[in-house]
N, C-alpha and C positions, 0 to 999 in steps of 0.2 A: 504494500500500500504506500503510495507516494504522498508527499505533503499536501498536494491539492485534494486528494481523495480524503485524507484525514480531516482537513478543514471543512470540506463539504459534509462529511459525516457529523462532525462536531456541530456545525450550524444546524443540521437537520435535527439533531438531538435537542438543541435549544428551542427550535421552532415547535417540534412535536410534543416534547415533554414539559416545557415551561411556557408554552404559548407566547414566545417572543416573536414580535413582528420582525419579519425578515429585513425590513428597511433599517432597523436599529443596529443590525450586525454590520459594523464597519470596523476594519482592522485597527484604526487609530483611536476609536472611541473608547471611553472609559467603561470597562467591563461591568464593574459593580453598579455604577449609576445607570447604565443602559439596561441591565437585566433586572434590577430591582428585586433580587432574590433575597429571601430570608435565610436564616441559618439552617432550617430544615431543607430548603431547596438546595443549599450547597452540599448537604449530606447526600441528597438524591443525585446531585451532579457527580459527586465522587463515585457513587455506586454505578451510575450509568457509564462513566468513563471506564471504570474497571471491567464491567461486564462487556462493553463493546470493544475495548482495546487491550485488555489484559494488563493495564498499568494502574497504579493507585496514586491519586493526588493526595498530598499531605498538607497539614496546616501551613508549613513553611512555604509551600508552593503558592498559596493564596496571598502570602505577605508580599511576594515580589510580582504578583500578577496584577497589572494595572489596566492594560488594554486587551482587546481581543487578540491582538498580535502576540502579546505575552502568553496568553492562554494557549494559543495554537503552538507556540514555540515550546512551552513546557511539556505539553502532551506529545508533540512530535519527538522531542528529545528523549522522553521516557520510552517511547515506542522504539526508537533507534537503539537505545541502550539495551532494551529487552531482547532485541533481535540480534 
């Protein structure tokens, strides 16, 4: 799975599972402000990432995650390390 496919799948998860408007998903946009997810939503996001990609996001990942680009990079890097 290449980076573009990973990003597409991540966006689809956000749209399908969290009812995020596709127009809100912009690489340079602030992730937390754009998604407006609560703490339980973040737990669900961690579970969905793990079940779809086999990698686990941890608390420290979210501390450095500001934009959607950061989100994509962290997940992509974890997948690359796993493989």
